[in-house]
KEVO-964998 format. One record per residue (C-alpha): x, y, z. Coordinates in steps of 0.02 Angstrom, whole numbers, plus 50000, padded with zeros to 5 digits. Layout:
% residues N
+-------+-------+-------+
:    xx :    yy :    zz :
+-------+-------+-------+
:     X :     Y :     Z :
...
+-------+-------+-------+
//
This chain:
% residues 340
+-------+-------+-------+
:    xx :    yy :    zz :
+-------+-------+-------+
: 49736 : 48194 : 51652 :
: 49666 : 48076 : 51526 :
: 49476 : 48054 : 51497 :
: 49424 : 47871 : 51460 :
: 49274 : 47871 : 51353 :
: 49181 : 47769 : 51220 :
: 49253 : 47795 : 51042 :
: 49151 : 47914 : 50922 :
: 49143 : 47916 : 50738 :
: 49255 : 48070 : 50737 :
: 49388 : 47970 : 50818 :
: 49401 : 47875 : 50654 :
: 49571 : 47956 : 50590 :
: 49670 : 47954 : 50745 :
: 49610 : 47765 : 50785 :
: 49658 : 47726 : 50607 :
: 49839 : 47783 : 50640 :
: 49837 : 47674 : 50803 :
: 49775 : 47541 : 50735 :
: 49916 : 47539 : 50590 :
: 50032 : 47558 : 50731 :
: 49973 : 47407 : 50810 :
: 49924 : 47307 : 50652 :
: 49804 : 47197 : 50738 :
: 49650 : 47124 : 50662 :
: 49546 : 47173 : 50821 :
: 49569 : 47357 : 50777 :
: 49549 : 47359 : 50587 :
: 49680 : 47455 : 50483 :
: 49560 : 47466 : 50340 :
: 49466 : 47647 : 50338 :
: 49289 : 47569 : 50299 :
: 49313 : 47430 : 50412 :
: 49357 : 47544 : 50552 :
: 49209 : 47646 : 50523 :
: 49100 : 47501 : 50525 :
: 49171 : 47444 : 50686 :
: 49154 : 47613 : 50773 :
: 48969 : 47611 : 50715 :
: 48946 : 47434 : 50801 :
: 49041 : 47502 : 50949 :
: 48924 : 47654 : 50977 :
: 48766 : 47535 : 50960 :
: 48848 : 47416 : 51088 :
: 48877 : 47546 : 51208 :
: 48689 : 47591 : 51189 :
: 48642 : 47407 : 51216 :
: 48576 : 47398 : 51037 :
: 48666 : 47242 : 50981 :
: 48565 : 47090 : 51029 :
: 48692 : 46970 : 50945 :
: 48828 : 46952 : 51072 :
: 48949 : 46898 : 50937 :
: 48934 : 47061 : 50842 :
: 48957 : 47178 : 50997 :
: 49112 : 47263 : 51007 :
: 49172 : 47408 : 51134 :
: 49307 : 47524 : 51090 :
: 49373 : 47646 : 51229 :
: 49482 : 47803 : 51188 :
: 49607 : 47889 : 51308 :
: 49582 : 48072 : 51268 :
: 49711 : 48197 : 51329 :
: 49599 : 48324 : 51420 :
: 49731 : 48464 : 51385 :
: 49743 : 48440 : 51199 :
: 49595 : 48329 : 51147 :
: 49699 : 48207 : 51058 :
: 49673 : 48019 : 51068 :
: 49830 : 47943 : 51163 :
: 49773 : 47760 : 51152 :
: 49631 : 47639 : 51136 :
: 49573 : 47473 : 51194 :
: 49423 : 47350 : 51155 :
: 49309 : 47225 : 51215 :
: 49244 : 47089 : 51094 :
: 49085 : 47025 : 51181 :
: 49091 : 46848 : 51107 :
: 49237 : 46762 : 51015 :
: 49179 : 46606 : 50949 :
: 49018 : 46549 : 50864 :
: 48961 : 46404 : 50750 :
: 48985 : 46512 : 50600 :
: 49154 : 46587 : 50656 :
: 49230 : 46469 : 50802 :
: 49370 : 46512 : 50914 :
: 49513 : 46423 : 50856 :
: 49677 : 46372 : 50959 :
: 49808 : 46247 : 50980 :
: 49796 : 46161 : 51145 :
: 49966 : 46112 : 51219 :
: 49983 : 45944 : 51299 :
: 50108 : 45813 : 51335 :
: 50123 : 45615 : 51300 :
: 50232 : 45497 : 51401 :
: 50309 : 45350 : 51315 :
: 50409 : 45219 : 51401 :
: 50516 : 45069 : 51349 :
: 50543 : 44926 : 51466 :
: 50676 : 44860 : 51348 :
: 50780 : 45023 : 51350 :
: 50723 : 45078 : 51521 :
: 50689 : 45249 : 51454 :
: 50548 : 45359 : 51457 :
: 50509 : 45515 : 51355 :
: 50385 : 45651 : 51380 :
: 50332 : 45724 : 51208 :
: 50243 : 45899 : 51202 :
: 50119 : 45918 : 51067 :
: 49995 : 46044 : 50989 :
: 49817 : 46000 : 50934 :
: 49698 : 46110 : 50848 :
: 49541 : 46138 : 50950 :
: 49393 : 46253 : 50926 :
: 49253 : 46325 : 51024 :
: 49080 : 46373 : 50946 :
: 49021 : 46446 : 51117 :
: 49171 : 46552 : 51141 :
: 49219 : 46676 : 51274 :
: 49232 : 46868 : 51286 :
: 49400 : 46942 : 51230 :
: 49487 : 47088 : 51288 :
: 49603 : 47155 : 51152 :
: 49659 : 47305 : 51033 :
: 49759 : 47393 : 51177 :
: 49866 : 47514 : 51096 :
: 49954 : 47670 : 51161 :
: 50035 : 47807 : 51047 :
: 50219 : 47780 : 51036 :
: 50254 : 47960 : 51118 :
: 50141 : 47917 : 51262 :
: 50205 : 47748 : 51310 :
: 50304 : 47808 : 51448 :
: 50188 : 47931 : 51518 :
: 50182 : 47938 : 51715 :
: 49990 : 47925 : 51706 :
: 50020 : 47739 : 51645 :
: 49890 : 47757 : 51504 :
: 49906 : 47585 : 51449 :
: 49862 : 47517 : 51629 :
: 49704 : 47631 : 51630 :
: 49647 : 47574 : 51456 :
: 49670 : 47393 : 51515 :
: 49579 : 47407 : 51686 :
: 49434 : 47510 : 51614 :
: 49383 : 47362 : 51505 :
: 49366 : 47263 : 51659 :
: 49268 : 47389 : 51744 :
: 49136 : 47394 : 51604 :
: 49130 : 47201 : 51591 :
: 49091 : 47203 : 51791 :
: 48958 : 47338 : 51775 :
: 48874 : 47251 : 51629 :
: 48893 : 47064 : 51666 :
: 48744 : 47015 : 51575 :
: 48815 : 47077 : 51405 :
: 48973 : 46962 : 51413 :
: 49022 : 46782 : 51439 :
: 49071 : 46694 : 51594 :
: 49249 : 46681 : 51541 :
: 49363 : 46816 : 51481 :
: 49530 : 46792 : 51372 :
: 49663 : 46893 : 51307 :
: 49774 : 46843 : 51168 :
: 49954 : 46902 : 51183 :
: 50046 : 46953 : 51031 :
: 50192 : 46830 : 50990 :
: 50372 : 46878 : 50932 :
: 50371 : 46933 : 50762 :
: 50507 : 46934 : 50620 :
: 50524 : 47081 : 50521 :
: 50386 : 47196 : 50495 :
: 50251 : 47058 : 50467 :
: 50317 : 46881 : 50487 :
: 50312 : 46741 : 50614 :
: 50427 : 46599 : 50637 :
: 50299 : 46471 : 50683 :
: 50180 : 46520 : 50533 :
: 50330 : 46515 : 50416 :
: 50378 : 46325 : 50470 :
: 50186 : 46261 : 50495 :
: 50045 : 46379 : 50449 :
: 50114 : 46421 : 50279 :
: 50149 : 46239 : 50239 :
: 49973 : 46177 : 50270 :
: 49882 : 46332 : 50203 :
: 49995 : 46387 : 50060 :
: 49957 : 46573 : 50128 :
: 50074 : 46710 : 50210 :
: 50049 : 46756 : 50381 :
: 49967 : 46918 : 50328 :
: 49859 : 46838 : 50206 :
: 49796 : 46713 : 50336 :
: 49773 : 46845 : 50479 :
: 49667 : 46945 : 50361 :
: 49564 : 46818 : 50282 :
: 49518 : 46754 : 50452 :
: 49431 : 46917 : 50499 :
: 49298 : 46871 : 50355 :
: 49308 : 46684 : 50348 :
: 49390 : 46553 : 50458 :
: 49323 : 46400 : 50356 :
: 49511 : 46361 : 50295 :
: 49577 : 46341 : 50468 :
: 49466 : 46190 : 50508 :
: 49479 : 46132 : 50331 :
: 49665 : 46137 : 50310 :
: 49749 : 46117 : 50472 :
: 49795 : 45931 : 50516 :
: 49676 : 45859 : 50650 :
: 49830 : 45743 : 50707 :
: 49941 : 45813 : 50838 :
: 50099 : 45921 : 50806 :
: 50243 : 45851 : 50912 :
: 50350 : 46004 : 50948 :
: 50515 : 45903 : 50935 :
: 50487 : 45902 : 50747 :
: 50498 : 46088 : 50747 :
: 50664 : 46184 : 50728 :
: 50724 : 46234 : 50901 :
: 50716 : 46410 : 50860 :
: 50525 : 46397 : 50830 :
: 50503 : 46284 : 50980 :
: 50577 : 46420 : 51089 :
: 50439 : 46546 : 51021 :
: 50295 : 46441 : 51062 :
: 50189 : 46531 : 51201 :
: 50313 : 46677 : 51213 :
: 50260 : 46860 : 51217 :
: 50317 : 47003 : 51091 :
: 50433 : 47114 : 51207 :
: 50318 : 47262 : 51166 :
: 50169 : 47163 : 51241 :
: 50259 : 47116 : 51409 :
: 50177 : 47264 : 51501 :
: 50005 : 47209 : 51437 :
: 50050 : 47038 : 51499 :
: 50080 : 47092 : 51671 :
: 49916 : 47192 : 51676 :
: 49805 : 47047 : 51622 :
: 49907 : 46940 : 51762 :
: 49875 : 47075 : 51885 :
: 49691 : 47055 : 51836 :
: 49695 : 46870 : 51881 :
: 49716 : 46798 : 51705 :
: 49831 : 46653 : 51685 :
: 49908 : 46553 : 51536 :
: 49782 : 46432 : 51470 :
: 49901 : 46314 : 51380 :
: 49812 : 46378 : 51227 :
: 49909 : 46453 : 51080 :
: 49848 : 46561 : 50934 :
: 49856 : 46445 : 50777 :
: 49925 : 46572 : 50672 :
: 50074 : 46658 : 50773 :
: 50089 : 46540 : 50928 :
: 50054 : 46679 : 51051 :
: 49987 : 46622 : 51215 :
: 49795 : 46644 : 51272 :
: 49776 : 46707 : 51455 :
: 49598 : 46690 : 51523 :
: 49490 : 46676 : 51687 :
: 49322 : 46660 : 51740 :
: 49239 : 46830 : 51732 :
: 49179 : 46822 : 51921 :
: 49355 : 46799 : 51968 :
: 49437 : 46928 : 51886 :
: 49509 : 47050 : 52020 :
: 49444 : 47217 : 51945 :
: 49266 : 47136 : 51931 :
: 49273 : 47076 : 52112 :
: 49339 : 47237 : 52172 :
: 49202 : 47350 : 52086 :
: 49101 : 47464 : 52198 :
: 48969 : 47594 : 52174 :
: 48988 : 47754 : 52274 :
: 48889 : 47907 : 52301 :
: 48984 : 48074 : 52251 :
: 49031 : 48188 : 52385 :
: 49112 : 48352 : 52355 :
: 49302 : 48359 : 52397 :
: 49395 : 48517 : 52456 :
: 49577 : 48565 : 52418 :
: 49626 : 48508 : 52596 :
: 49567 : 48322 : 52549 :
: 49728 : 48220 : 52522 :
: 49765 : 48036 : 52487 :
: 49644 : 47908 : 52468 :
: 49605 : 47769 : 52346 :
: 49711 : 47756 : 52173 :
: 49559 : 47713 : 52056 :
: 49463 : 47726 : 51897 :
: 49300 : 47825 : 51928 :
: 49167 : 47791 : 51794 :
: 48994 : 47857 : 51747 :
: 48873 : 47809 : 51616 :
: 48710 : 47887 : 51560 :
: 48607 : 47912 : 51399 :
: 48666 : 48087 : 51378 :
: 48855 : 48076 : 51387 :
: 48883 : 47890 : 51367 :
: 49020 : 47795 : 51460 :
: 49180 : 47889 : 51527 :
: 49300 : 47865 : 51670 :
: 49457 : 47948 : 51741 :
: 49596 : 47899 : 51854 :
: 49599 : 47987 : 52026 :
: 49658 : 47965 : 52199 :
: 49502 : 47999 : 52309 :
: 49457 : 47966 : 52489 :
: 49305 : 47847 : 52528 :
: 49220 : 47807 : 52672 :
: 49144 : 47648 : 52598 :
: 48977 : 47736 : 52552 :
: 49040 : 47900 : 52473 :
: 49188 : 47962 : 52367 :
: 49245 : 48131 : 52372 :
: 49287 : 48211 : 52212 :
: 49359 : 48385 : 52162 :
: 49241 : 48507 : 52076 :
: 49347 : 48491 : 51911 :
: 49330 : 48314 : 51915 :
: 49139 : 48319 : 51924 :
: 49139 : 48438 : 51774 :
: 49255 : 48321 : 51677 :
: 49141 : 48175 : 51710 :
: 48976 : 48287 : 51692 :
: 48911 : 48231 : 51859 :
: 48846 : 48324 : 52019 :
: 48857 : 48290 : 52203 :
: 48739 : 48154 : 52254 :
: 48768 : 48049 : 52082 :
: 48829 : 47873 : 52087 :
: 48988 : 47816 : 52009 :
: 49070 : 47637 : 51980 :
: 49247 : 47628 : 52051 :
: 49379 : 47501 : 52023 :
: 49547 : 47515 : 52117 :
: 49710 : 47522 : 52016 :
: 49850 : 47418 : 52062 :
+-------+-------+-------+
//
């Protein structure tokens, strides 16, 4: 069994190892940056970060038997402000017709767009390599628990949620789209641009052309990667699709990976979120709803577990060991989201 809980300061070392495995700007790979992000996460869970664009939530999956961190995921409460816009490449098409030649062409193109009032973003999902085929499907739990938390605290998040899917990479830290386009317009390597964007995005709007980029001008091998997902991210893609998120025809301006999104209120886990009163189950109780059961309070913070528990629509029956793990008692209320 795994306990999904808010990250703590003493999770820094295992999270740093996970971050370097993922190498994502969402989960910092620098020790000092990660320490600062963990501190912000703790204050965010307490509701002490008033500026939504500064609020970030990190959830860990802790192996109950060993106490080791097996994975993590994140929520970025707001991605896109006047100071740091949410940039993306919008995919569109243009039709051209010649009466003389009696020929019509439909040209796909990309155009840089940005939002200064951006959405909530779910990201930073990573599972330790040795745990990726675990029968408990840790990645699914870590993905779904973010939607549970968003549903419980709607006022802390935006009306839309997006997820950036990792694009196919070349070598350890390369990308075909960036090498053929981004490097040409910025003079930066993919890694340099990726890291700089975490501190200052001014160079994106300043250096990326405003005119459309017609995709037929790109080499075929680059065109084939547009909107494609890295093979290691296909599982994560299935999960966001199950949650009701769809391709937005938006690409990341660095690696041309796709953005998926949905209205927060239309996310399947948010719509399915229910609150139940806890009843004590016996060992004879069997079957029931496969779900995430969550509890949050000022003493122990936010935590959740996966369980198959019977419910009558008002109460959910949980075994004593689960009550102990969640630090709850009979009669307490818990938040529940079904797992697909």
